[in-house]
C-alpha positions as CSV (number, residue, x, y, z in Angstrom):
1,M,12.0,-18.8,47.0
2,N,15.4,-20.1,48.2
3,L,16.2,-21.7,51.5
4,K,17.3,-18.5,53.2
5,E,14.0,-16.9,52.5
6,R,12.1,-19.9,53.9
7,L,13.9,-19.8,57.3
8,S,11.7,-19.0,60.3
9,S,12.4,-16.1,62.6
10,T,13.8,-18.4,65.3
11,E,16.2,-20.1,62.8
12,N,17.3,-16.7,61.5
13,L,18.2,-15.7,65.1
14,L,20.1,-18.9,65.8
15,R,22.0,-18.7,62.6
16,A,22.9,-15.0,63.2
17,I,24.2,-15.9,66.7
18,R,26.4,-18.7,65.3
19,G,27.5,-16.6,62.3
20,G,26.3,-19.1,59.8
21,A,24.6,-16.6,57.7
22,N,27.9,-15.1,56.6
23,E,29.7,-18.4,56.0
24,K,30.3,-19.5,52.4
25,P,30.6,-23.2,51.5
26,S,34.1,-24.4,50.9
27,D,35.2,-25.6,47.5
28,T,34.3,-29.2,47.0
29,G,37.4,-29.8,45.1
30,T,37.8,-31.0,41.6
31,S,34.7,-32.5,40.0
32,P,34.7,-36.3,39.4
33,D,35.1,-37.6,36.0
34,A,32.0,-37.3,33.9
35,E,32.1,-40.9,32.7
36,S,31.8,-42.1,36.3
37,L,28.8,-39.9,36.9
38,L,27.1,-40.5,33.6
39,P,28.5,-43.6,31.8
40,G,28.1,-43.7,28.1
41,L,27.4,-40.0,27.6
42,G,30.3,-39.7,25.1
43,E,28.3,-41.2,22.3
44,T,29.6,-42.9,19.2
45,P,28.4,-42.3,15.7
46,T,25.4,-44.0,14.3
47,A,27.2,-45.5,11.3
48,P,29.7,-48.3,11.7
49,I,33.3,-46.9,12.0
50,A,36.7,-48.2,12.8
51,P,37.3,-48.6,16.5
52,A,39.1,-45.7,18.1
53,N,41.4,-45.5,21.1
54,P,39.2,-44.6,24.2
55,A,42.1,-42.4,25.5
56,T,41.6,-39.9,22.7
57,R,37.9,-39.4,23.5
58,A,36.5,-36.7,25.7
59,G,37.1,-37.8,29.3
60,G,34.7,-35.5,31.2
61,L,31.2,-34.4,30.9
62,K,31.3,-30.6,31.1
63,N,27.6,-29.8,30.3
64,I,24.5,-31.5,29.1
65,L,22.8,-28.4,27.7
66,R,23.7,-28.0,24.0
67,T,22.5,-26.2,21.0
68,P,20.5,-27.3,18.1
69,V,20.1,-24.6,15.5
70,S,17.4,-23.7,13.2
71,E,14.7,-22.1,11.2
72,L,13.3,-22.1,7.7
73,F,10.5,-22.4,5.4
74,K,9.8,-23.7,2.0
75,L,12.0,-22.3,-0.5
76,N,10.1,-19.7,-2.3
77,L,12.0,-20.7,-5.4
78,G,9.2,-23.1,-5.8
79,K,11.0,-26.1,-4.6
80,P,12.9,-27.2,-1.6
81,L,16.4,-26.3,-1.2
82,Q,18.6,-28.8,-3.0
83,F,22.4,-29.4,-3.1
84,S,24.3,-28.5,-6.2
85,A,25.4,-31.3,-8.5
86,G,29.1,-30.6,-8.1
87,G,31.4,-31.3,-5.3
88,K,31.8,-34.4,-3.2
89,S,29.1,-36.8,-2.5
90,K,28.9,-36.1,1.3
91,V,28.9,-33.0,3.5
92,C,30.0,-32.9,7.1
93,G,28.9,-30.2,9.6
94,I,30.8,-29.6,12.8
95,S,29.6,-27.5,15.8
96,L,31.9,-26.8,18.7
97,S,30.0,-25.5,21.7
98,A,31.5,-24.7,25.2
99,R,31.6,-28.3,26.3
100,H,30.7,-30.5,23.4
101,L,31.5,-31.3,19.8
102,T,28.8,-32.5,17.5
103,V,29.4,-33.9,14.0
104,S,26.7,-34.7,11.3
105,L,27.4,-36.4,8.0
106,L,24.8,-35.8,5.3
107,R,24.5,-37.3,1.8
108,R,24.6,-34.4,-0.8
109,S,22.0,-35.8,-3.2
110,D,19.0,-36.1,-0.7
111,A,20.3,-34.4,2.4
112,S,19.8,-37.5,4.5
113,V,21.7,-38.1,7.7
114,Q,24.3,-40.8,7.2
115,A,26.2,-40.6,10.6
116,S,26.4,-38.4,13.6
117,G,28.4,-38.1,16.8
118,R,28.5,-36.1,20.0
119,Y,31.7,-35.9,22.1
120,N,32.6,-34.2,25.3
121,F,35.7,-32.1,25.6
122,G,38.3,-33.6,28.0
123,P,41.3,-32.0,29.6
124,D,43.3,-29.9,27.1
125,Q,40.9,-30.7,24.3
126,R,38.9,-27.4,24.0
127,P,39.7,-25.1,21.0
128,G,42.9,-23.3,21.6
129,E,44.3,-26.0,23.9
130,A,47.2,-28.4,23.2
131,G,45.0,-31.5,22.5
132,S,42.3,-29.9,20.5
133,A,43.6,-30.7,17.1
134,A,44.1,-34.4,17.9
135,F,40.7,-34.6,19.5
136,L,39.0,-33.0,16.5
137,S,40.8,-35.3,14.1
138,D,39.8,-38.4,16.0
139,C,36.1,-37.3,16.2
140,L,36.0,-36.6,12.4
141,E,37.6,-39.9,11.6
142,R,35.0,-41.7,13.8
143,V,32.1,-40.1,11.9
144,V,33.4,-39.6,8.3
145,G,35.9,-42.4,8.2
146,P,39.6,-42.5,7.2
147,S,38.9,-41.4,3.6
148,N,38.6,-37.7,2.9
149,G,35.4,-38.0,0.9
150,A,33.4,-35.1,2.3
151,E,33.2,-31.4,2.4
152,Y,33.5,-29.8,5.8
153,W,31.5,-26.8,7.2
154,A,32.0,-25.4,10.7
155,V,29.8,-23.2,12.9
156,L,31.5,-20.1,14.4
157,R,30.4,-19.1,17.9
158,S,31.6,-15.6,18.9
159,S,30.2,-12.8,20.9
160,D,31.4,-10.4,18.3
161,V,29.3,-11.8,15.4
162,D,26.9,-9.2,14.0
163,L,23.9,-10.1,11.7
164,N,21.9,-7.4,10.0
165,V,19.3,-7.2,7.3
166,L,19.8,-4.4,4.8
167,S,17.8,-3.1,1.9
168,V,20.1,-2.0,-1.0
169,P,19.4,-1.0,-4.6
170,K,18.8,-3.8,-7.0
171,L,22.3,-4.3,-8.6
172,S,24.5,-7.2,-9.5
173,G,28.2,-8.1,-9.5
174,D,30.7,-5.6,-8.2
175,K,28.1,-2.9,-7.9
176,L,26.0,-5.0,-5.5
177,D,29.2,-5.8,-3.4
178,A,30.0,-2.1,-3.1
179,A,26.4,-1.2,-2.2
180,V,26.3,-3.8,0.6
181,F,29.8,-2.9,1.9
182,W,29.2,0.9,2.1
183,S,25.7,0.5,3.5
184,L,27.1,-1.6,6.4
185,Q,30.2,0.6,6.8
186,K,27.9,3.6,7.3
187,D,26.3,2.0,10.3
188,K,29.1,-0.2,11.8
189,K,32.3,1.7,11.0
190,F,34.4,-1.5,10.8
191,T,37.9,-2.1,9.3
192,E,38.5,-4.8,6.7
193,S,41.8,-5.8,8.3
194,E,40.0,-6.8,11.5
195,Y,36.6,-8.0,10.3
196,V,35.3,-10.4,7.7
197,L,32.1,-9.5,5.9
198,D,29.8,-11.8,3.9
199,Y,26.2,-11.4,2.7
200,L,23.3,-13.4,1.3
201,V,20.7,-12.0,-1.1
202,M,17.3,-13.1,0.3
203,G,15.1,-11.5,-2.4
204,P,13.4,-8.3,-3.5
205,T,12.3,-5.8,-0.8
206,N,8.5,-5.9,-0.3
207,D,6.6,-2.7,-0.8
208,A,9.6,-0.7,-1.9
209,P,8.9,2.3,-4.2
210,E,11.9,1.3,-6.4
211,P,13.5,-2.0,-7.1
212,R,15.6,-3.0,-4.0
213,L,17.0,-6.2,-2.5
214,D,17.0,-7.5,1.1
215,V,20.4,-8.8,2.0
216,L,21.5,-10.6,5.2
217,T,25.0,-9.4,6.2
218,C,27.3,-11.2,8.7
219,L,30.3,-9.4,10.3
220,A,32.8,-11.4,12.3
221,R,36.2,-10.8,13.7
222,K,38.9,-12.1,11.3
223,A,40.9,-13.4,14.2
224,D,38.0,-15.7,15.3
225,V,37.6,-17.0,11.7
226,D,41.3,-17.6,11.3
227,A,41.6,-19.4,14.6
228,L,38.7,-21.8,13.7
229,A,40.2,-22.5,10.3
230,E,43.7,-23.0,11.8
231,L,42.2,-25.5,14.2
232,F,40.9,-27.6,11.4
233,R,44.1,-27.3,9.4
234,A,46.0,-28.6,12.4
235,A,43.6,-31.5,12.5
236,G,44.4,-32.3,8.9
237,T,41.1,-31.1,7.5
238,V,40.4,-28.3,5.0
239,L,37.2,-26.4,5.6
240,T,34.9,-25.6,2.8
241,G,33.2,-22.9,4.7
242,I,32.4,-21.3,8.1
243,T,29.0,-20.0,9.0
244,V,27.0,-18.8,12.0
245,V,24.0,-20.4,13.8
246,P,21.1,-18.2,12.6
247,A,22.3,-18.1,9.0
248,A,22.8,-21.9,9.0
249,L,19.3,-22.4,10.5
250,L,18.0,-20.6,7.4
251,N,18.8,-23.8,5.4
252,L,16.4,-25.7,7.6
253,Y,13.7,-23.1,7.4
254,R,13.8,-23.4,3.6
255,R,12.8,-27.1,3.8
256,P,9.3,-28.6,4.3
257,N,8.2,-30.5,7.4
258,L,8.7,-27.6,9.7
259,P,7.0,-27.9,13.1
260,G,3.6,-26.2,13.3
261,S,2.2,-23.6,10.9
262,F,3.4,-20.0,11.1
263,H,3.9,-16.8,9.2
264,L,6.7,-15.4,11.3
265,A,8.4,-17.8,13.6
266,A,10.9,-17.0,16.4
267,N,13.7,-19.6,16.9
268,V,15.3,-19.6,20.3
269,H,18.5,-21.5,20.2
270,V,20.0,-22.2,23.6
271,E,23.4,-23.7,24.6
272,T,25.3,-23.8,27.8
273,D,26.8,-20.3,27.6
274,Y,25.4,-19.0,24.4
275,S,21.9,-18.2,23.0
276,A,20.6,-16.9,19.7
277,I,17.2,-15.6,18.7
278,G,16.2,-15.5,15.0
279,L,12.9,-14.5,13.3
280,Y,12.2,-16.3,10.1
281,T,9.5,-15.9,7.5
282,A,9.0,-17.1,3.9
283,G,12.6,-18.5,3.8
284,R,14.1,-15.3,5.1
285,L,15.9,-14.3,8.3
286,V,14.5,-10.9,9.2
287,F,16.0,-10.3,12.6
288,S,18.7,-11.9,14.8
289,R,20.2,-11.3,18.2
290,F,22.9,-13.1,20.2
291,I,22.8,-13.5,24.1
292,R,25.9,-14.1,26.1
293,S,24.1,-16.5,28.5
294,G,22.4,-19.9,28.0
295,A,21.2,-23.0,29.8
296,G,24.1,-22.9,32.2
297,G,21.9,-20.8,34.4
298,M,19.8,-23.9,35.1
299,T,22.8,-25.8,36.2
300,D,23.8,-22.9,38.4
301,D,20.4,-22.8,40.1
302,L,20.7,-26.5,40.8
303,V,24.2,-26.1,42.3
304,E,23.0,-23.1,44.4
305,H,20.0,-25.2,45.6
306,F,22.2,-27.9,47.1
307,R,24.7,-25.3,48.4
308,L,21.9,-23.8,50.5
309,L,20.8,-27.2,51.7
310,S,24.3,-27.9,52.8
311,R,24.4,-25.0,55.4
312,P,25.2,-26.3,59.0
313,T,22.4,-26.9,61.4
314,I,22.1,-26.4,65.2
315,T,22.8,-29.7,67.1
316,D,23.5,-28.5,70.7
317,I,21.2,-26.2,72.8
318,H,24.3,-25.0,74.7
319,D,25.6,-23.3,71.6
320,I,22.7,-20.9,71.7
321,D,23.6,-17.7,73.5
322,L,19.9,-16.8,74.2
323,E,18.4,-15.7,77.5
324,L,15.4,-17.9,78.2
325,P,12.8,-17.4,81.0
326,L,13.1,-19.4,84.2
327,P,11.2,-22.7,84.5
328,G,7.6,-22.2,85.5
329,T,7.5,-18.5,84.8
330,E,6.7,-18.4,81.1
331,P,6.1,-21.2,78.7
332,L,8.8,-22.0,76.2
333,P,8.2,-20.9,72.6
334,E,6.3,-23.5,70.7
335,G,9.2,-24.2,68.4
336,L,11.7,-24.9,71.2
337,A,9.3,-26.8,73.4
338,G,9.1,-29.7,71.0
339,L,12.9,-29.9,70.7
340,L,13.5,-30.5,74.5
341,G,13.1,-33.9,76.0
342,E,10.9,-34.5,79.0
343,G,12.5,-32.6,82.0
344,Q,15.8,-32.2,80.1
345,G,17.3,-29.2,78.4
346,D,20.8,-30.3,77.8
347,A,20.8,-31.3,74.1
348,L,18.6,-31.3,71.0
349,P,17.7,-34.5,69.5
350,D,19.8,-35.6,66.5
351,A,19.0,-33.3,63.5
352,P,19.0,-34.7,59.9
353,A,22.3,-34.5,58.2
354,P,22.6,-31.5,55.8
355,A,22.6,-32.3,52.0
356,Q,26.0,-32.4,50.4
357,P,26.8,-29.7,47.8
358,I,26.9,-30.8,44.2
359,T,29.4,-30.0,41.4
360,P,28.4,-28.4,38.1
361,V,29.3,-31.7,36.3
362,A,27.1,-33.6,38.7
363,A,24.3,-31.0,38.3
364,V,24.4,-31.6,34.5
365,A,24.0,-35.3,35.1
366,V,21.0,-34.7,37.4
367,L,19.4,-32.5,34.7
368,Q,20.1,-35.1,32.0
369,H,18.5,-37.9,34.0
370,A,15.5,-35.9,35.3
371,L,14.5,-34.0,32.2
372,L,16.1,-35.6,29.2
373,G,15.8,-39.3,30.0
374,G,19.6,-39.9,30.4
375,P,21.1,-42.6,32.4
376,E,21.0,-42.4,36.2
377,P,24.0,-40.6,37.6
378,Q,26.4,-42.7,39.6
379,G,28.2,-41.7,42.8
380,L,25.7,-39.2,44.1
381,A,23.8,-39.2,47.4
382,E,20.2,-40.1,47.6
383,E,19.0,-36.5,48.1
384,H,20.6,-35.7,44.7
385,H,18.3,-37.9,42.8
386,L,15.4,-35.6,41.9
387,S,12.2,-36.1,39.9
388,S,11.5,-34.0,36.8
389,S,8.9,-31.9,38.8
390,Q,11.5,-31.1,41.5
391,V,14.1,-30.1,39.0
392,M,11.6,-27.9,37.1
393,Q,10.8,-26.2,40.4
394,I,14.4,-25.5,41.1
395,I,15.3,-24.2,37.6
396,A,12.1,-22.1,37.3
397,P,14.0,-18.8,38.0
398,A,16.5,-19.6,35.2
399,I,13.6,-20.3,32.8
400,E,11.9,-17.1,33.9
401,R,15.1,-15.1,33.2
402,M,15.5,-16.6,29.8
403,G,11.8,-15.9,29.0
404,R,12.3,-12.2,29.9
405,Q,15.2,-11.9,27.6
406,V,13.3,-13.5,24.7
407,E,10.3,-11.4,25.5
408,R,12.3,-8.2,25.4
409,T,13.8,-9.1,22.1
410,L,10.4,-9.9,20.5
411,E,8.8,-6.7,21.9
412,Y,11.7,-4.7,20.4
413,F,11.2,-6.3,17.0
414,A,7.4,-5.8,17.2
415,S,7.8,-2.1,18.2
416,T,10.2,-1.3,15.3
417,T,8.6,-3.3,12.5
418,Q,4.9,-3.5,13.7
419,M,5.1,-7.3,13.1
420,R,4.6,-10.0,15.7
421,C,5.6,-13.6,15.5
422,D,2.9,-16.3,15.6
423,G,5.1,-19.3,16.5
424,L,8.0,-20.3,18.7
425,H,10.6,-22.9,17.9
426,F,13.0,-24.0,20.6
427,S,16.4,-25.4,19.5
428,G,18.9,-26.9,21.9
429,E,19.5,-30.0,23.9
430,I,17.6,-28.7,26.9
431,F,14.5,-28.5,24.8
432,G,14.4,-32.2,24.5
433,S,12.4,-32.0,27.7
434,P,8.7,-31.3,27.0
435,E,8.4,-29.7,30.4
436,V,11.0,-27.0,29.6
437,V,9.3,-26.3,26.2
438,Q,5.9,-26.1,27.9
439,A,7.3,-23.9,30.7
440,L,9.1,-21.4,28.5
441,G,6.4,-21.3,25.9
442,G,3.7,-20.8,28.5
443,Q,5.6,-17.9,29.9
444,L,6.0,-16.2,26.5
445,G,2.4,-16.9,25.5
446,Y,3.1,-18.2,22.0
447,P,2.4,-21.6,20.3
448,A,5.7,-23.4,21.0
449,A,7.3,-26.5,19.5
450,A,10.7,-28.2,19.7
451,F,12.8,-27.7,16.6
452,D,14.2,-31.1,15.8
453,A,16.5,-30.9,12.7
454,T,16.5,-34.7,12.2
455,A,12.7,-34.8,12.0
456,I,12.7,-32.0,9.4
457,L,15.1,-34.1,7.2
458,G,12.9,-37.1,7.8
459,T,15.5,-39.1,9.6
460,P,14.2,-42.5,10.9
461,E,13.7,-42.8,14.6
462,G,16.5,-45.5,15.0
463,K,19.0,-43.7,12.9
464,V,19.9,-41.1,15.6
465,P,19.5,-41.8,19.4
466,A,16.7,-39.8,21.0
467,T,19.1,-38.2,23.5
468,R,21.2,-36.8,20.7
469,R,18.5,-35.6,18.2
470,M,18.0,-32.1,19.7
471,S,21.8,-31.4,19.9
472,L,22.4,-31.9,16.2
473,A,20.6,-28.9,14.7
474,P,23.7,-26.7,14.4
475,S,25.9,-29.3,12.7
476,I,23.0,-30.5,10.4
477,A,22.2,-26.9,9.4
478,A,25.9,-26.3,8.7
479,A,26.1,-29.4,6.5
480,L,23.2,-28.0,4.4
481,C,25.2,-24.9,3.4
482,Q,26.5,-24.5,-0.1
483,P,29.8,-22.7,-1.1
484,D,28.1,-20.5,-3.7
485,R,25.0,-19.7,-1.6
486,G,24.7,-18.5,1.9
487,I,27.0,-17.0,4.6
488,N,30.5,-18.3,4.2
489,L,33.1,-16.4,6.3
490,L,35.9,-18.5,5.0
491,S,35.3,-17.7,1.4
492,N,33.2,-14.5,1.4
493,Y,31.6,-12.5,-1.3
494,K,35.0,-11.1,-2.6
495,R,36.4,-14.5,-3.3
496,R,33.1,-15.7,-4.8
497,T,33.0,-12.6,-7.1
498,A,36.6,-13.3,-8.2
499,Q,35.8,-16.9,-8.8
500,E,32.7,-16.1,-10.7
501,M,34.7,-13.7,-12.9
502,K,37.3,-16.3,-13.5
503,Q,34.6,-18.9,-14.3
504,R,32.9,-16.4,-16.6
505,V,36.1,-15.8,-18.6
506,N,36.9,-19.6,-18.7
507,R,33.3,-20.1,-19.9
508,F,33.7,-17.6,-22.7
509,I,37.0,-19.2,-23.8
510,L,35.5,-22.7,-23.7
511,L,32.4,-21.4,-25.7
512,G,34.7,-19.8,-28.3
513,V,36.8,-23.0,-28.6
514,A,33.6,-25.0,-28.9
515,A,32.2,-22.7,-31.5
516,V,35.3,-23.0,-33.6
517,M,35.3,-26.8,-33.3
518,L,31.6,-26.9,-34.3
519,V,32.3,-24.7,-37.4
520,I,35.2,-27.0,-38.4
521,A,33.1,-30.1,-37.8
522,A,30.2,-28.6,-39.8
523,I,32.5,-27.8,-42.8
524,G,34.0,-31.2,-42.7
525,L,30.6,-32.8,-42.5
526,W,29.4,-30.7,-45.5
527,F,32.3,-31.8,-47.6
528,E,31.8,-35.5,-46.6
529,L,28.1,-35.4,-47.4
530,D,28.8,-33.7,-50.8
531,A,31.4,-36.3,-51.6
532,R,29.1,-39.1,-50.6
533,A,26.3,-37.7,-52.8
534,K,28.7,-37.5,-55.8
535,R,29.8,-41.1,-55.2
536,T,26.1,-42.2,-55.1
537,E,25.3,-40.4,-58.3
538,L,28.3,-42.0,-60.0
539,A,27.3,-45.4,-58.8
540,Q,23.7,-44.9,-60.1
541,A,24.9,-43.7,-63.5
542,N,27.2,-46.7,-63.8
543,T,24.3,-49.0,-62.9
544,E,22.0,-47.4,-65.4
545,L,24.6,-47.6,-68.1
546,L,25.1,-51.3,-67.5
547,A,21.3,-51.8,-67.5
548,L,21.0,-50.3,-71.0
549,G,22.8,-53.2,-72.6
550,P,23.6,-53.1,-76.3
551,T,22.6,-50.2,-78.7
552,I,18.9,-50.1,-79.5
553,E,17.8,-50.0,-83.2
554,D,15.6,-47.3,-84.6
555,E,12.7,-49.7,-85.4
556,Q,12.7,-51.0,-81.8
557,L,12.9,-47.4,-80.4
558,A,9.9,-46.4,-82.6
559,S,7.9,-49.4,-81.6
560,A,8.6,-48.7,-77.9
561,L,7.6,-45.1,-78.4
562,Q,4.3,-46.1,-80.1
563,S,3.6,-48.6,-77.3
564,F,4.2,-45.9,-74.7
565,K,1.9,-43.4,-76.5
566,T,-0.8,-46.0,-76.7
567,R,-0.6,-46.8,-73.0
568,K,-0.5,-43.1,-72.1
569,G,-3.6,-42.5,-74.2
570,A,-5.4,-45.3,-72.5
571,L,-4.4,-44.0,-69.1
572,T,-5.5,-40.4,-70.1
573,R,-8.9,-41.6,-71.2
574,A,-9.4,-43.7,-68.0
575,S,-8.4,-40.7,-66.0
576,S,-10.9,-38.5,-67.8
577,R,-13.7,-41.1,-67.1
578,M,-12.8,-41.4,-63.5
579,A,-12.3,-37.6,-62.9
580,G,-16.0,-37.0,-62.2
581,P,-16.6,-39.9,-59.6
582,A,-13.2,-39.1,-58.0
583,M,-14.1,-35.5,-57.6
584,L,-17.5,-36.3,-56.3
585,A,-16.0,-38.6,-53.6
586,E,-13.5,-35.9,-52.7
587,L,-16.1,-33.2,-52.4
588,A,-18.3,-35.5,-50.3
589,R,-15.4,-36.1,-47.9
590,R,-14.3,-32.5,-47.6
591,T,-17.6,-30.6,-47.7
592,P,-18.7,-29.5,-44.1
593,P,-22.4,-29.6,-43.0
594,Q,-22.8,-25.8,-43.3
595,V,-21.8,-25.9,-47.0
596,K,-24.4,-27.3,-49.5
597,I,-23.7,-28.1,-53.1
598,M,-26.5,-27.0,-55.5
599,T,-25.0,-27.9,-58.9
600,L,-21.9,-29.6,-60.1
601,S,-20.6,-29.8,-63.7
602,V,-17.5,-31.5,-64.9
603,D,-15.9,-30.7,-68.3
604,T,-13.5,-33.4,-69.3
605,Q,-13.0,-32.2,-72.9
606,A,-9.6,-30.9,-74.0
607,K,-9.4,-27.2,-74.5
608,P,-9.6,-26.2,-78.2
609,A,-6.3,-25.1,-79.7
610,A,-5.9,-21.4,-80.3
611,S,-6.2,-20.4,-84.0
612,A,-3.0,-19.4,-85.6
613,P,-2.8,-15.6,-86.3
614,G,-3.1,-14.5,-89.9
615,P,-0.2,-13.1,-91.9
616,G,0.7,-9.7,-90.5
617,A,-1.5,-10.1,-87.5
618,P,0.1,-9.6,-84.2
619,A,0.5,-12.6,-82.0
620,P,-1.8,-12.6,-78.9
621,A,-0.1,-11.9,-75.6
622,P,0.2,-15.0,-73.4
623,T,-2.2,-15.1,-70.5
624,P,-0.3,-15.7,-67.2
625,A,-1.5,-18.8,-65.3
626,P,-3.0,-18.0,-61.9
627,A,-0.6,-18.5,-58.9
628,P,-1.5,-21.5,-56.8
629,A,-2.9,-20.9,-53.3
630,A,-0.6,-21.1,-50.3
631,G,-0.5,-24.7,-49.0
632,A,-1.8,-26.2,-52.3
633,P,0.1,-29.0,-54.0
634,A,2.4,-28.2,-56.8
635,S,0.4,-27.2,-59.9
636,G,0.2,-29.4,-63.0
637,A,-1.8,-29.6,-66.1
638,A,-5.6,-29.8,-65.4
639,N,-7.4,-32.7,-67.1
640,A,-10.9,-31.4,-66.3
641,L,-12.7,-28.4,-65.1
642,V,-15.3,-28.6,-62.3
643,V,-17.9,-25.8,-61.9
644,L,-19.4,-25.9,-58.4
645,E,-22.4,-23.9,-57.3
646,G,-23.4,-24.0,-53.6
647,I,-24.6,-22.1,-50.6
648,V,-23.2,-21.5,-47.1
649,T,-25.8,-21.6,-44.3
650,G,-25.6,-20.6,-40.6
651,E,-24.8,-17.2,-39.1
652,Q,-24.3,-14.4,-41.6
653,N,-21.1,-13.2,-39.9
654,S,-19.5,-16.6,-40.3
655,F,-20.3,-17.0,-44.1
656,E,-16.9,-15.7,-45.3
657,S,-14.9,-17.7,-42.7
658,L,-16.8,-21.0,-43.5
659,L,-16.3,-20.5,-47.2
660,S,-12.6,-19.6,-46.8
661,R,-12.1,-22.7,-44.6
662,Y,-13.8,-24.8,-47.2
663,M,-11.7,-23.4,-50.0
664,L,-8.5,-24.1,-48.0
665,D,-9.6,-27.6,-47.4
666,L,-10.2,-28.1,-51.1
667,Q,-6.8,-26.6,-52.0
668,S,-5.1,-29.2,-49.8
669,S,-6.7,-32.0,-51.9
670,P,-4.2,-33.8,-54.2
671,L,-6.9,-33.8,-57.0
672,C,-7.2,-30.0,-57.2
673,V,-4.8,-28.0,-59.4
674,S,-6.3,-24.6,-59.0
675,L,-9.3,-23.0,-57.3
676,T,-11.0,-19.7,-58.0
677,V,-14.2,-18.1,-56.7
678,N,-16.1,-16.9,-59.8
679,H,-19.0,-15.4,-57.9
680,S,-20.3,-15.0,-54.3
681,S,-23.2,-13.1,-52.9
682,V,-25.7,-13.2,-50.0
683,R,-29.1,-14.2,-51.0
684,E,-32.5,-15.0,-49.4
685,L,-33.3,-18.7,-49.8
686,P,-36.7,-20.0,-48.9
687,G,-36.5,-22.4,-46.0
688,E,-32.9,-21.5,-45.3
689,G,-33.0,-17.7,-44.8
690,Q,-29.9,-15.7,-45.5
691,V,-27.3,-17.8,-47.3
692,L,-24.1,-17.1,-49.1
693,F,-24.3,-18.2,-52.7
694,F,-21.0,-19.0,-54.5
695,V,-19.6,-20.4,-57.7
696,L,-16.3,-22.1,-57.7
697,H,-14.1,-23.2,-60.6
698,L,-11.9,-26.2,-59.8
699,G,-9.2,-27.7,-61.9
700,V,-8.8,-31.5,-61.6
701,R,-5.6,-33.3,-62.4
């Protein structure tokens, strides 16, 4: 309830007589410089930078309420969102609100905050004014430094930006571009010469009867995009991309460390004259709405409060044209009786002086001090220094209006999609006050939390001042953008498709050149290896020739041959003697428990020579040698024959597999030349039951 509604009936009558109810407060003149009201509000970056000329910095505090931006989840892709390997090592995000400029510098490899800055616009320094380019250049140099070692992303704020989520057939390349364009053209009827369109594929459509994709589209006026790009070009900076707040916040919602647990979260991003509501789930933005009002309503309520308190008061009883009863006839009204002195009715006692009105800049300073822990404003009267509870009581109508707008948006989404959010995230500098978060969250009836982008990235407490943390969300979210992924109004899908086509052609050309080079290298290597082998053979032949020495006599050659035959015969006899023990040892090592050897016979005698056929008798046909089993060593002449009789115990259905495994194991032995199964049958054996009886013939080297 404002002051007018709290007036008593007597006071209303007095004010009506004097005409005060229709009077309006006069203009208080130009507002004092913000630095005199709130020293140190124009903050410097966290990282050490070269000193800058104070004259080029923002001279006045225009507003304390600013916008952090945000919302995300863990990247479904199974891992958190990461920067691409290419590009520069640092990324700079810039957010220009109505009264402030925020800059965040992030390292590409781990997305950590390296430096940040927040600056107030001074005279002629807002976008579109004469000093805007110089002011922007100075602020970027303070944060990034003189070297151009960063990519730059800017946030576009425009009332004509339109975000939509469409479901299109699952296509790729030019076909997907055309499907998105004509689907949006059917609903919005826009012209390409006046609007810029870009889209982001968020994933497959859930519960679709046919394969479809959910895409986030962004439509913005080309004039707004060109004006923002031109501002940075005038400041000597080339932008990598331009995005919008809800789409940029999607980068934060695809990271871990989000506040609270939720399935569908509503992010309420509030700035001075601009607000955005986005609903995020599973790393997707499913709904967005822009509101052309913001936290400036709280400042207006505070200014209106002191304007009402500054209304003139009655100081002289003679100014009241009111017929009063004669003395002694009727008692005076209780309210007037206390104002008259004893036996006197000439004048009222001195009334308290009315409160002085307050300027919007001073109101921002009061809000900053009372709610956000800012420095105490200077140059204000004592009645302007309010506690946090007093300020919350004054701005309660503005919070209620904001809550109604958010509630209508959430109810509209719930009625159209049958989905309700289960969490609220508040983004913006004003939500650095827990009282504001609690008041707005309590009005909406959802679990609420402040959305601090620096906390999501794990920034240490001392890296960014506490008064600045909640204002960096838009610039941090913009710095997380990537040129080839996300909404980029400066280089939209058409340019990306053309670049991808060019890269694809270049890739094919490079692959062809690389393939030709590999073929040439392989041919050269083959010739080199062949020449090297020939040279090695020639060297070995020369060495052997030199080792032969002089010509050997026939007698020496015959003696050496006889010695060789004798030694070979001795080795053959020794091998025949050791064939049995060696084979026994090999069988003992390779026979499994389920296989039991019943009898073993080794024939080490040489096979008898076949008798020569008689005259006129036909020669016997040669008997082909059995082929060696797969995996067996190369066959050679067998020095002995082993006949092995045994049984396989266990389950009947595993007899064949056990015997096959046993035979494969024997075939891999270096002693075996050939292996054949002469006989196998299932028999009943006392004490063992059903067993598989087998006879194996084994050749031993």
